[in-house]
C-alpha positions as CSV (number, residue, x, y, z in Angstrom):
1,M,31.9,65.0,-88.8
2,F,35.5,64.5,-87.3
3,E,35.3,68.3,-86.1
4,V,32.4,67.1,-84.2
5,S,33.7,63.9,-82.9
6,A,36.8,66.5,-81.8
7,L,34.8,68.8,-80.2
8,V,32.6,65.8,-78.0
9,L,35.9,63.9,-77.2
10,A,37.4,66.9,-75.8
11,S,34.2,68.5,-74.0
12,V,33.4,65.1,-72.2
13,V,37.2,64.4,-71.1
14,N,37.6,67.6,-69.8
15,A,34.2,67.8,-68.2
16,L,35.2,64.2,-66.6
17,L,38.4,65.4,-65.3
18,G,37.2,68.6,-63.8
19,F,34.5,66.9,-61.9
20,V,36.6,64.0,-60.8
21,V,39.2,66.7,-59.1
22,Y,36.7,68.7,-57.7
23,T,34.8,66.0,-55.9
24,K,38.2,64.2,-54.7
25,N,38.5,67.3,-52.3
26,P,35.7,70.4,-52.7
27,K,37.2,72.4,-50.0
28,S,40.9,72.5,-51.8
29,A,40.9,75.7,-54.4
30,T,43.5,74.0,-56.6
31,N,40.7,71.4,-56.9
32,R,38.1,74.2,-57.8
33,L,40.1,76.0,-60.0
34,F,41.3,73.2,-62.1
35,F,37.0,72.2,-62.4
36,I,36.6,75.6,-63.7
37,L,39.4,75.7,-65.8
38,T,38.2,72.5,-67.6
39,C,34.8,73.7,-68.1
40,S,36.0,77.1,-69.5
41,F,37.8,74.8,-72.0
42,V,34.5,73.0,-72.7
43,A,32.9,76.2,-73.0
44,W,35.5,77.9,-75.5
45,S,35.7,74.3,-77.5
46,A,31.8,75.0,-78.5
47,V,31.5,78.5,-79.0
48,N,34.9,78.1,-81.5
49,Y,32.9,75.3,-82.9
50,M,30.0,77.6,-83.9
51,S,32.3,80.7,-84.9
52,V,33.3,78.2,-88.0
53,H,30.0,76.4,-88.4
54,P,27.5,79.2,-87.0
55,V,23.9,78.5,-86.4
56,L,21.2,80.8,-85.0
57,L,23.7,83.6,-84.4
58,P,26.0,85.8,-87.2
59,Q,29.1,84.4,-87.7
60,L,31.3,87.5,-86.7
61,T,29.4,87.3,-83.2
62,W,30.2,83.4,-82.8
63,I,33.9,84.8,-82.9
64,R,33.3,87.5,-80.6
65,L,32.3,85.0,-78.4
66,V,35.3,83.0,-79.0
67,L,37.3,86.0,-77.4
68,F,35.0,86.1,-74.4
69,C,35.4,82.8,-73.3
70,A,39.0,82.9,-74.2
71,A,39.7,86.2,-72.1
72,F,37.5,84.1,-69.0
73,L,40.1,81.0,-69.7
74,C,43.2,83.5,-69.6
75,L,41.7,84.1,-65.7
76,A,40.7,80.7,-65.0
77,V,44.7,80.0,-65.9
78,Y,46.0,82.5,-64.2
79,L,44.4,81.8,-60.9
80,T,45.0,78.0,-61.3
81,F,48.6,78.1,-61.7
82,T,48.8,80.8,-59.1
83,T,47.2,78.2,-56.7
84,F,48.4,75.1,-57.8
85,P,49.5,72.4,-56.2
86,S,48.0,74.7,-52.4
87,H,44.7,74.6,-51.4
88,T,44.0,78.1,-50.4
89,L,44.1,81.0,-53.5
90,Q,47.8,82.5,-53.3
91,A,46.9,85.4,-55.5
92,S,46.8,88.7,-53.2
93,G,43.0,90.0,-53.0
94,K,43.5,93.4,-54.2
95,L,45.7,91.6,-57.3
96,R,43.0,89.4,-58.1
97,N,40.2,92.1,-57.5
98,W,42.1,94.0,-60.2
99,A,42.4,90.8,-62.2
100,L,38.9,90.1,-62.2
101,V,37.6,93.7,-63.1
102,Y,39.9,93.7,-65.9
103,T,39.0,90.2,-67.6
104,L,35.1,91.6,-67.0
105,I,35.9,94.6,-69.0
106,V,38.0,93.0,-72.0
107,M,35.0,90.2,-71.9
108,L,32.6,93.0,-72.4
109,L,35.1,94.8,-75.2
110,T,35.1,91.5,-77.1
111,L,31.2,91.7,-77.8
112,T,31.5,95.1,-79.2
113,P,33.0,96.2,-82.7
114,A,36.0,97.7,-80.5
115,V,37.9,94.3,-80.7
116,F,36.8,92.2,-84.2
117,K,34.7,95.3,-86.5
118,S,33.9,92.9,-89.2
119,L,34.4,89.9,-91.5
120,S,36.2,89.6,-94.6
121,L,36.5,87.0,-97.2
122,T,40.3,85.7,-98.1
123,G,40.0,82.7,-100.4
124,G,36.6,81.2,-99.2
125,N,37.5,81.7,-95.2
126,A,36.2,84.5,-93.2
127,S,38.5,86.7,-91.8
128,P,37.6,89.1,-88.6
129,Q,39.1,92.9,-89.3
130,P,40.4,94.1,-85.7
131,N,40.2,97.2,-84.3
132,P,42.3,99.2,-81.8
133,G,40.5,97.2,-78.6
134,I,42.4,93.9,-79.6
135,L,45.3,95.5,-77.9
136,F,43.5,95.1,-74.4
137,F,42.5,91.2,-75.4
138,V,46.2,90.6,-76.2
139,I,47.7,92.6,-72.8
140,L,45.0,90.1,-70.5
141,V,46.3,86.8,-72.4
142,V,50.1,88.2,-72.8
143,A,49.4,89.0,-68.7
144,F,47.6,86.3,-67.6
145,L,49.3,83.4,-69.2
146,G,52.7,85.0,-68.9
147,G,51.9,85.4,-65.3
148,G,50.5,82.1,-64.7
149,I,53.1,80.4,-66.6
150,W,55.7,82.7,-64.3
151,N,54.4,81.4,-61.3
152,L,54.4,77.7,-62.5
153,V,58.2,78.6,-63.8
154,S,59.2,79.9,-60.2
155,K,57.8,76.9,-58.3
156,Y,59.6,74.4,-60.9
157,R,63.0,76.2,-60.2
158,T,62.7,75.7,-56.2
159,A,60.4,72.6,-56.1
160,T,62.1,69.3,-55.0
161,G,61.0,65.6,-55.5
162,N,57.5,64.7,-56.8
163,L,56.2,68.6,-56.9
164,R,59.2,68.8,-59.7
165,M,57.7,66.2,-61.3
166,Q,54.5,67.5,-61.3
167,L,55.2,71.0,-62.6
168,R,57.2,69.5,-65.2
169,F,54.3,68.0,-66.8
170,V,52.0,70.9,-66.2
171,L,54.4,72.8,-68.0
172,L,55.0,70.7,-71.4
173,G,51.3,70.6,-71.4
174,L,50.6,73.9,-71.4
175,A,53.0,74.8,-73.8
176,G,52.0,72.3,-76.4
177,T,47.9,73.4,-75.9
178,F,48.4,77.2,-75.5
179,G,51.4,77.2,-78.4
180,L,48.8,75.6,-80.7
181,I,46.1,77.9,-79.8
182,F,47.7,80.8,-79.7
183,L,49.4,79.4,-83.3
184,T,46.1,78.7,-84.8
185,N,43.8,80.7,-83.6
186,F,45.2,84.1,-83.7
187,V,48.0,84.3,-85.3
188,F,46.8,82.2,-88.7
189,V,43.7,84.2,-88.0
190,V,45.1,87.9,-88.0
191,L,48.3,87.8,-89.6
192,F,47.6,85.3,-92.7
193,H,43.5,85.3,-92.6
194,N,43.3,81.6,-92.7
195,S,41.1,80.0,-90.1
196,S,41.0,76.7,-91.6
197,L,42.5,75.0,-88.6
198,I,40.2,76.5,-85.7
199,P,38.3,73.5,-85.5
200,L,40.7,71.3,-84.3
201,G,41.2,73.8,-81.3
202,P,39.7,71.8,-78.7
203,T,41.7,68.5,-79.4
204,Y,44.8,71.2,-78.5
205,T,43.4,70.8,-74.8
206,L,43.9,67.5,-74.7
207,I,47.5,68.2,-75.0
208,F,47.2,70.1,-71.5
209,S,44.6,67.5,-70.0
210,G,46.2,64.5,-70.8
211,A,49.5,65.8,-69.3
212,M,47.7,66.9,-66.4
213,A,46.2,63.2,-66.4
214,Y,49.6,61.5,-66.9
215,A,50.4,63.8,-63.4
216,I,47.5,62.9,-61.5
217,V,48.2,59.0,-62.3
218,K,51.2,58.6,-62.0
219,H,52.6,61.4,-59.6
220,R,49.9,62.1,-57.5
221,L,47.9,65.0,-58.0
222,F,44.8,63.3,-57.9
223,D,43.7,59.5,-58.3
224,I,41.3,59.3,-61.1
225,R,42.5,56.0,-62.0
226,R,39.3,54.2,-60.7
227,A,37.5,56.5,-63.1
228,A,39.7,55.2,-65.7
229,A,39.7,51.8,-65.5
230,R,35.6,51.7,-64.6
231,G,35.5,54.0,-68.0
232,V,37.8,51.6,-70.0
233,A,36.0,48.8,-68.6
234,Y,32.5,50.5,-69.8
235,L,33.8,51.3,-73.2
236,L,35.1,47.7,-73.8
237,T,31.6,46.4,-72.2
238,L,29.5,48.6,-74.6
239,G,31.7,47.8,-77.8
240,F,32.2,44.3,-77.5
241,M,28.3,43.8,-77.0
242,G,27.4,46.2,-79.7
243,T,29.9,44.0,-82.0
244,V,28.3,40.7,-81.1
245,Y,24.8,42.5,-81.1
246,S,25.5,43.6,-84.4
247,V,27.1,40.6,-86.1
248,A,24.5,38.5,-84.4
249,V,21.6,40.3,-85.6
250,F,23.1,40.5,-89.2
251,G,24.3,36.9,-89.6
252,I,21.4,35.4,-88.4
253,S,19.0,38.2,-90.2
254,S,20.8,36.9,-93.8
255,M,20.6,32.9,-92.6
256,L,17.3,33.0,-91.8
257,F,15.3,36.0,-93.7
258,G,17.7,36.4,-96.7
259,N,17.7,39.6,-98.2
260,A,14.1,40.6,-97.1
261,N,13.9,44.3,-96.4
262,T,11.0,44.6,-94.3
263,I,10.6,43.5,-90.6
264,D,7.9,40.4,-90.1
265,T,6.9,39.2,-86.4
266,R,9.5,36.2,-86.6
267,S,12.3,38.9,-87.3
268,K,10.8,41.1,-84.4
269,A,11.0,38.3,-82.0
270,T,14.2,37.1,-83.1
271,Y,16.0,40.6,-82.3
272,T,13.8,41.0,-78.9
273,A,15.7,37.5,-78.0
274,L,19.0,38.8,-79.1
275,A,18.4,41.7,-77.2
276,L,17.3,40.0,-74.2
277,L,20.5,37.6,-74.5
278,L,22.9,39.9,-74.1
279,A,21.1,42.4,-71.4
280,F,21.6,39.3,-69.2
281,S,24.8,38.9,-69.9
282,F,25.6,42.2,-69.6
283,Q,27.0,42.0,-65.9
284,K,29.1,38.8,-66.3
285,I,30.6,40.8,-69.4
286,K,31.3,43.8,-67.6
287,L,32.8,42.5,-64.7
288,F,35.1,40.3,-67.1
289,F,36.2,43.6,-68.5
290,D,36.2,44.9,-65.2
291,R,39.0,42.5,-64.2
292,L,40.9,42.8,-67.5
293,S,41.0,46.8,-66.7
294,N,42.2,46.1,-63.1
295,K,45.0,44.4,-64.2
296,V,45.9,47.0,-66.5
297,F,45.6,50.2,-64.1
298,Y,46.1,48.6,-60.8
299,K,48.8,46.0,-60.9
300,D,49.8,46.6,-57.4
301,A,45.9,46.2,-56.3
302,Y,45.3,44.4,-53.0
303,E,42.1,43.5,-51.0
304,P,41.7,45.4,-48.3
305,Q,39.4,43.6,-45.8
306,V,41.6,40.6,-46.4
307,F,44.2,43.0,-45.5
308,L,43.0,44.3,-42.6
309,D,41.5,40.4,-41.6
310,E,45.4,39.3,-42.0
311,L,46.7,42.2,-39.4
312,N,43.6,41.5,-36.9
313,K,44.5,38.0,-36.5
314,V,48.2,39.3,-35.5
315,L,47.2,41.8,-33.1
316,V,44.7,39.9,-31.8
317,G,47.1,36.9,-31.3
318,E,50.3,38.6,-30.2
319,V,51.5,40.4,-27.0
320,N,55.2,41.1,-27.3
321,L,56.0,43.9,-29.1
322,A,59.2,42.7,-31.1
323,P,56.9,39.4,-33.0
324,L,53.5,41.7,-33.5
325,L,55.3,43.9,-35.5
326,K,57.3,42.4,-37.4
327,K,54.1,39.9,-38.5
328,S,52.3,43.1,-38.8
329,L,55.1,44.9,-41.2
330,N,55.4,41.6,-42.9
331,I,51.6,41.9,-43.9
332,I,51.9,45.6,-45.0
333,L,54.9,44.5,-47.4
334,A,53.4,41.9,-48.7
335,N,49.9,43.9,-49.6
336,L,51.3,47.0,-50.4
337,K,54.4,45.8,-52.0
338,V,57.0,48.5,-50.7
339,E,60.7,48.2,-50.9
340,D,61.0,48.7,-47.4
341,C,58.9,48.6,-44.1
342,L,60.4,49.6,-40.8
343,C,58.8,50.6,-37.0
344,V,60.7,53.0,-35.0
345,I,59.1,52.9,-31.3
346,S,59.9,55.9,-29.3
347,K,61.9,55.6,-25.7
348,T,60.5,54.5,-23.0
349,N,61.3,54.7,-19.3
350,Y,62.8,51.3,-19.1
351,A,64.3,51.1,-23.0
352,P,65.8,53.3,-25.5
353,Q,64.3,53.9,-28.9
354,R,64.2,50.8,-31.0
355,L,63.8,49.9,-34.5
356,I,61.6,46.5,-35.5
357,G,61.5,45.4,-39.0
358,N,62.8,45.3,-42.3
359,H,64.8,47.9,-42.6
360,N,68.1,49.6,-44.6
361,S,71.1,51.6,-44.1
362,R,69.0,54.5,-45.0
363,F,66.5,53.6,-42.9
364,K,68.8,53.4,-40.3
365,G,70.3,57.0,-40.5
366,I,66.9,59.2,-40.2
367,N,66.9,60.7,-36.6
368,L,62.9,60.8,-35.7
369,T,64.1,62.8,-32.7
370,T,64.5,65.8,-34.3
371,L,61.8,65.5,-37.0
372,R,58.8,64.4,-34.6
373,P,58.0,68.2,-33.9
374,Q,57.9,68.0,-38.1
375,L,55.8,65.7,-38.2
376,V,53.3,66.8,-35.4
377,H,53.2,70.3,-37.5
378,T,51.5,68.2,-40.1
379,R,48.6,67.5,-38.5
380,Q,48.3,64.1,-40.6
381,K,48.5,60.4,-39.3
382,V,49.5,59.3,-42.6
383,I,52.2,61.5,-44.3
384,V,53.3,61.1,-48.1
385,T,56.6,62.7,-48.7
386,D,55.4,63.9,-52.3
387,Y,52.3,65.1,-50.5
388,L,54.3,67.6,-48.4
389,E,53.8,71.2,-49.1
390,D,56.2,74.1,-49.6
391,K,55.9,74.9,-45.9
392,D,57.5,71.2,-45.1
393,R,59.9,71.5,-47.5
394,T,62.6,70.3,-45.2
395,L,60.9,67.5,-43.6
396,A,60.4,66.5,-47.4
397,E,63.9,66.8,-48.2
398,T,65.1,64.5,-45.3
399,L,62.5,61.7,-46.2
400,N,63.4,62.1,-49.8
401,D,67.2,61.6,-48.6
402,N,66.5,58.3,-46.5
403,D,64.2,57.0,-49.0
404,V,60.7,57.3,-47.1
405,A,58.0,57.6,-49.4
406,T,55.3,57.4,-46.7
407,V,55.2,58.2,-42.7
408,V,52.9,56.6,-40.5
409,R,52.3,58.3,-37.1
410,L,51.0,55.4,-34.3
411,V,49.3,58.5,-32.2
412,P,45.8,58.1,-31.1
413,S,43.2,58.3,-33.8
414,L,41.6,62.2,-32.6
415,D,44.7,63.6,-30.9
416,Y,47.2,64.1,-33.6
417,N,49.9,66.1,-30.9
418,A,50.0,63.5,-28.4
419,P,53.1,62.0,-27.8
420,E,53.5,59.2,-30.6
421,A,54.3,55.6,-29.3
422,G,56.5,55.4,-32.7
423,E,56.4,56.0,-36.2
424,I,56.3,52.9,-39.7
425,L,58.3,54.1,-42.4
426,L,57.6,53.1,-45.8
427,G,59.4,53.2,-48.7
428,P,58.3,53.3,-52.2
429,K,56.1,50.8,-54.1
430,R,58.0,48.4,-55.8
431,S,56.0,49.0,-59.0
432,G,56.9,53.0,-58.8
433,D,53.2,53.6,-58.3
434,P,51.6,56.3,-56.2
435,F,50.3,56.0,-52.7
436,T,46.8,56.2,-53.8
437,E,43.8,57.8,-51.8
438,D,42.8,54.5,-50.6
439,D,46.2,53.8,-49.5
440,I,45.9,56.6,-47.5
441,R,42.7,56.0,-46.1
442,L,43.7,52.1,-45.4
443,L,46.8,53.0,-43.7
444,E,44.9,55.5,-41.3
445,I,42.7,52.7,-40.1
446,I,45.6,50.4,-39.5
447,A,47.4,53.0,-37.8
448,N,44.4,53.4,-35.7
449,E,44.2,49.8,-34.6
450,L,48.3,49.2,-34.3
451,V,48.8,52.1,-31.5
452,I,46.4,50.4,-29.9
453,A,48.0,47.2,-29.8
454,V,51.5,48.8,-29.8
455,E,50.3,50.6,-26.5
456,N,49.1,47.4,-24.8
457,S,52.1,45.5,-25.6
458,L,54.3,48.7,-24.1
459,R,51.7,48.6,-21.0
460,F,52.4,44.9,-20.8
461,E,56.5,45.5,-21.2
462,E,56.3,48.0,-18.7
463,I,54.2,45.7,-15.9
464,E,56.8,43.0,-16.7
465,N,59.4,44.9,-15.8
466,F,57.4,46.5,-13.0
467,N,57.6,43.0,-12.0
468,L,61.2,42.1,-12.0
469,T,62.1,45.5,-10.1
470,L,58.8,44.8,-7.8
471,Q,60.3,41.6,-7.3
472,A,63.5,42.8,-6.5
473,K,62.4,45.3,-4.2
474,V,60.1,42.5,-2.2
475,D,63.2,40.3,-2.2
476,E,65.3,43.3,-0.5
477,A,62.6,44.0,2.0
478,T,62.2,40.7,2.7
479,K,65.6,40.1,3.8
480,K,65.2,43.3,5.8
481,L,62.2,42.2,7.6
482,R,63.7,38.6,8.6
483,R,66.4,40.6,9.9
484,A,64.1,42.9,11.8
485,N,62.1,39.8,13.2
486,E,64.8,37.8,14.4
487,H,65.6,40.9,16.3
488,L,62.5,41.4,17.6
489,K,62.2,37.6,18.5
490,E,65.4,38.4,20.5
491,L,63.9,41.5,22.3
492,D,61.0,39.5,22.7
493,D,62.6,37.2,24.6
494,T,64.3,39.3,26.7
495,K,61.4,40.9,27.2
496,D,59.4,37.6,28.7
497,D,62.8,36.4,30.5
498,F,62.7,39.7,32.4
499,I,58.7,39.8,33.1
500,S,59.1,36.1,34.5
501,M,62.0,37.2,36.5
502,A,60.6,40.1,37.6
503,S,57.2,38.4,38.0
504,H,58.8,35.9,40.2
505,Q,60.4,38.6,42.5
506,L,57.9,40.3,42.9
507,R,55.8,37.8,44.3
508,T,57.3,36.9,47.1
509,P,57.4,39.8,48.7
510,L,53.7,40.7,47.8
511,T,52.8,37.3,49.3
512,S,54.4,39.1,52.7
513,V,52.9,42.0,52.4
514,K,49.1,40.6,51.4
515,G,49.8,38.8,54.6
516,Y,50.8,40.8,57.1
517,I,47.5,43.1,56.0
518,S,45.3,40.6,56.7
519,M,47.0,39.4,60.0
520,V,46.3,43.2,61.0
521,L,42.8,43.4,59.3
522,E,42.3,40.4,61.8
523,G,43.0,42.1,64.6
524,D,46.3,40.3,65.8
525,A,48.2,43.4,65.8
526,G,45.6,45.2,68.2
527,K,42.0,46.9,67.5
528,L,41.6,49.2,64.6
529,N,39.5,51.8,64.5
530,N,37.6,52.6,61.5
531,T,39.7,54.5,59.0
532,Q,42.8,52.5,59.2
533,K,40.5,49.4,58.6
534,K,38.9,51.0,55.7
535,L,42.8,51.8,54.4
536,L,44.2,48.6,55.2
537,E,41.1,47.2,53.4
538,Q,41.6,49.3,50.4
539,S,45.5,48.4,50.7
540,F,44.7,44.5,50.8
541,Y,42.5,44.5,47.8
542,S,45.2,46.3,46.0
543,S,48.0,44.0,46.8
544,Q,45.0,41.2,46.0
545,R,45.1,42.7,42.0
546,M,48.9,42.8,42.3
547,V,48.9,39.3,42.8
548,F,46.2,38.2,40.1
549,L,48.3,40.6,37.8
550,I,51.8,38.8,38.5
551,A,50.0,35.8,38.1
552,D,48.7,37.2,34.2
553,L,52.4,37.8,33.6
554,L,53.9,34.6,34.6
555,N,50.9,32.8,32.6
556,V,51.6,34.9,29.4
557,S,55.4,34.2,29.9
558,R,54.6,30.1,30.5
559,L,52.5,30.1,27.4
560,K,54.7,31.8,25.3
561,T,57.7,28.9,26.5
562,G,55.4,25.9,26.5
563,K,55.0,25.7,30.1
564,F,51.8,26.5,31.2
565,V,50.0,23.5,32.1
566,I,46.1,22.6,32.9
567,E,46.1,20.5,36.2
568,P,42.5,19.0,36.5
569,A,41.4,18.3,39.9
570,Q,37.9,18.0,41.4
571,V,36.6,21.6,42.2
572,N,33.4,22.9,43.4
573,L,32.6,25.8,41.4
574,A,29.8,27.0,43.3
575,D,32.0,27.3,46.5
576,M,34.8,28.9,44.5
577,I,32.8,31.4,43.2
578,E,31.4,32.6,46.4
579,E,34.8,32.8,48.0
580,E,35.5,35.2,45.4
581,V,32.7,37.2,45.3
582,E,33.5,37.6,49.2
583,Q,36.6,38.6,48.6
584,L,35.4,41.5,46.2
585,Q,32.3,42.7,48.1
586,K,34.4,45.2,49.8
587,G,35.7,46.7,46.9
588,A,32.1,46.8,45.0
589,A,30.9,48.2,48.3
590,S,33.6,51.2,48.6
591,K,31.9,52.1,45.0
592,E,28.3,51.7,46.3
593,L,27.9,48.7,43.9
594,T,25.3,46.0,44.4
595,L,27.1,42.7,43.9
596,S,24.7,39.7,44.3
597,Y,25.5,35.9,43.9
598,D,22.8,33.2,44.2
599,K,24.2,30.2,45.0
600,P,22.9,26.5,43.9
601,K,21.9,24.3,46.8
602,E,23.9,21.6,45.0
603,F,26.1,21.7,42.3
604,P,28.2,18.6,40.7
605,M,31.8,18.4,41.2
606,L,33.8,19.3,38.3
607,M,37.6,18.4,36.8
608,L,39.2,21.6,36.9
609,D,42.2,23.5,37.1
610,E,41.2,25.3,40.2
611,T,44.0,28.2,40.5
612,K,43.6,29.2,37.1
613,T,39.9,28.7,36.9
614,R,39.6,30.9,39.9
615,Q,41.5,33.8,38.2
616,V,39.0,33.3,35.7
617,V,36.1,34.3,38.0
618,M,37.9,36.6,39.8
619,N,38.9,38.2,36.8
620,F,35.0,38.6,35.0
621,I,33.8,39.8,38.4
622,D,36.9,42.2,38.9
623,N,36.3,43.5,35.6
624,A,32.5,44.4,36.3
625,V,33.1,46.3,39.8
626,Y,35.8,48.2,37.9
627,Y,34.2,49.3,34.7
628,T,30.8,49.8,36.5
629,P,29.7,53.3,37.6
630,Q,28.9,54.4,41.0
631,G,25.2,53.2,42.1
632,G,24.8,50.0,39.6
633,H,24.3,46.3,39.9
634,I,26.4,43.3,39.4
635,K,24.9,39.9,39.0
636,V,26.7,36.6,39.6
637,E,24.9,33.3,38.0
638,L,25.7,29.7,37.7
639,S,23.4,27.5,36.3
640,E,23.9,23.6,35.3
641,T,21.6,21.8,32.3
642,P,22.0,18.1,31.9
643,A,24.5,18.4,29.5
644,S,26.6,21.6,30.5
645,V,27.6,24.6,33.4
646,E,27.2,28.0,32.9
647,M,28.6,30.8,35.0
648,R,27.5,34.6,33.8
649,V,28.8,37.8,35.6
650,I,26.0,40.3,34.1
651,D,26.4,44.2,35.3
652,D,24.7,47.6,33.6
653,G,28.5,49.1,33.4
654,I,30.1,51.3,30.2
655,G,29.7,48.3,28.0
656,V,32.1,47.7,25.1
657,P,31.6,49.7,21.8
658,K,30.5,47.3,18.9
659,H,33.7,48.4,16.4
660,E,36.0,47.0,19.0
661,Q,34.5,44.1,20.6
662,H,36.3,41.3,18.2
663,H,39.7,42.7,19.6
664,L,38.6,42.5,22.7
665,F,40.1,38.8,23.9
666,T,43.8,39.7,22.2
667,K,46.7,40.2,24.2
668,F,47.5,43.6,25.8
669,Y,44.1,45.6,23.7
670,R,41.7,47.4,25.9
671,A,38.6,49.1,24.3
672,G,39.0,53.0,24.0
673,N,36.3,54.0,26.8
674,A,37.7,51.2,29.8
675,R,41.2,53.2,28.5
676,K,39.5,56.3,29.7
677,A,37.8,54.7,32.7
678,R,41.0,52.9,34.0
679,P,44.6,53.7,32.8
680,D,46.4,51.4,34.6
681,G,45.1,48.5,32.8
682,T,47.1,45.3,31.3
683,G,44.9,43.8,28.5
684,L,46.1,40.7,30.1
685,G,43.3,39.6,32.1
686,L,40.5,38.6,28.9
687,F,43.4,37.2,27.1
688,M,44.2,34.6,29.8
689,A,40.8,34.0,31.1
690,K,39.8,32.5,27.2
691,K,43.1,30.8,27.3
692,V,41.9,28.9,30.6
693,V,38.5,28.3,29.3
694,V,39.5,26.9,25.9
695,A,42.8,25.3,27.4
696,Q,39.7,23.1,29.4
697,G,37.6,22.2,27.0
698,G,34.8,25.5,27.4
699,A,34.3,28.4,25.5
700,V,33.7,32.1,26.5
701,I,30.2,33.4,27.0
702,F,30.6,37.7,25.9
703,E,26.9,40.0,25.4
704,S,28.2,43.8,25.6
705,E,26.4,47.1,24.4
706,E,28.1,50.5,24.9
707,G,26.4,52.5,27.6
708,K,24.2,49.4,28.8
709,G,26.3,46.9,30.3
710,S,28.0,43.5,29.6
711,T,27.9,40.2,30.4
712,F,31.6,37.7,31.0
713,G,31.2,34.0,31.6
714,F,32.3,30.5,30.6
715,V,30.2,27.4,29.5
716,F,31.6,23.5,30.0
717,S,30.7,20.6,28.6
718,K,30.0,18.1,31.7
719,T,31.4,15.1,29.5
720,K,34.4,16.6,29.0
721,L,35.0,18.0,32.6
722,A,34.3,14.6,33.7
723,S,36.8,12.8,31.4
724,A,39.8,15.1,31.9
725,G,42.3,13.7,34.3
726,K,45.9,14.4,33.6
727,T,48.2,17.4,33.6
728,T,47.8,18.9,29.6
729,P,49.8,21.7,28.4
730,V,49.0,24.5,26.3
731,K,50.7,26.2,23.6
732,S,49.9,29.4,22.7
733,K,49.9,30.7,18.9
734,E,52.9,32.2,19.0
735,T,54.4,29.2,20.4
736,A,53.0,26.8,17.6
737,K,54.3,29.4,15.1
738,T,58.0,29.3,16.4
């Protein structure tokens, strides 16, 4: 019975351990080989038992199968120890193939008389009689076990930190297991012909499995604490329920039914009721033992969802970098229960590298600028120092020297090679327990969330710094603009003074020129021939235009200085328009244009500034004459309604492009087609016309379509013109602003 219990216990533990390790990372060569190794232990233990208690096959056959399984077990040991703890096979291809071929040959030999030829009974014990073929088996055992152990020892001699501790436990477990197996299953059997200790062989494997399990739980080879905790909880639950059920059944049976040996209906009903009671209470009992096992196996346990919820509140509620990271690190400290925690933020365009959080002197000494290329080389977001492989030995030594147990890189989730915003450095756990795979997964989630929050905070900082810099530049530019504006105002005042002075100086001689030309045209200097008359008419028309241009310049200057005033008086608008039309008829005729005006027979007297209004009328008609092609038509209309009077100048000239119409009445602006038709224009006529009309309470009329003509005019309210009676100063927007 003891032998069966030992066999079952060893087989279950080995199979469970191998399966858990394999499922943790099926792609890892170490994990796969460890699973094969534990399965080899199970197979060897089973045939080892059958070699002592033969069933179905002769005892000699079972003994040969023991060597058969042992040969394969030695190969599994060699490959596992050569590869451990790497994720890829480390033995060379040729050496691996040779080992497989030699193992296959030895395994086949063990099934023949070449190794054990027969059995002999000595003192009631069966002893196999070896043949020379046993040497091949011995060579295999020595070579593979020796080679595997030599690999482990070589790694142990050069290993540091956690890897060295792992290898130490594996070597101790290996020495205990294979030392006892070799002693009891080979030395005692072959040399002393004693096989009484063979049934204990399966239990010897638990020494190695126990050492490996200790290394797994305590030193991070694999995380099987969850399986162990759940297994203990189930065993305690089943044991408790079995005990309670047994006590209840036998106790109640004795009280109710005495020592009856038969099971009647009442007994069945009682047992069924007890079974149902225990079945319904199973979950609560299991939950109790789950909590109890967690307290033993998970002393530093935390609730991941609560952890993340606390962190998310901080990430959502904080924008500034320092408070955000300090609160986040405090939450990490409280939940993971690490000795220390520090966040290193990389250098930015506006700030040097920063250390934020709880940090000791050892953390301060680490130079992450030189280590970052090595961190990138690992291609991991969460780097556990004790998980680093041989190729990262320099990085592992640096982190160990600075008491850094884990580095969390703040990089985008899918781009581990991207420049990192910073790193979180975590010290060892206060309990001494390792960082589990659950811890690593949670830290990866935290890193993904934290990197977004940190990058947003850095952008916020950058915007704040940019705003400060921008404000300084704006202030400097504003000072420069103010100085430039003052200088422009001085130049503008000088320009206005010059225009005013030049206009006054030009108007006097121009009036004389115009007057003398008029006298010559009227015949005061003698009779003129047609050519002379035509030339003088053109000169008179040009001088008239010059007079109006000078008047516009003077009005602009007066408007700027606040001296432009409206002086209303009774005016016959119909007669005024007729006079202006007559003056411009000669210019229209010279271009073969038809200029018509249908004067109203009766028209009311209006209170207008005659001089300025006459200039407006002249400007509208003159523009129509100038911008209407040869052979075109110009019609001047004057009409009244009970409430208003309107004057329109309608032409079929070049028109105004639609996209330029909204600029037309601004100072010095001229449409593109107008500049081509008349390069010498000033762009002041329409500007002043609108000023005059609006200053007298009217509104400008304007309609145009490019290539089809334009309509310019004004409309006045009779009521406003009738009530006007005093001089009204007019200020421009420029004057109002200054």
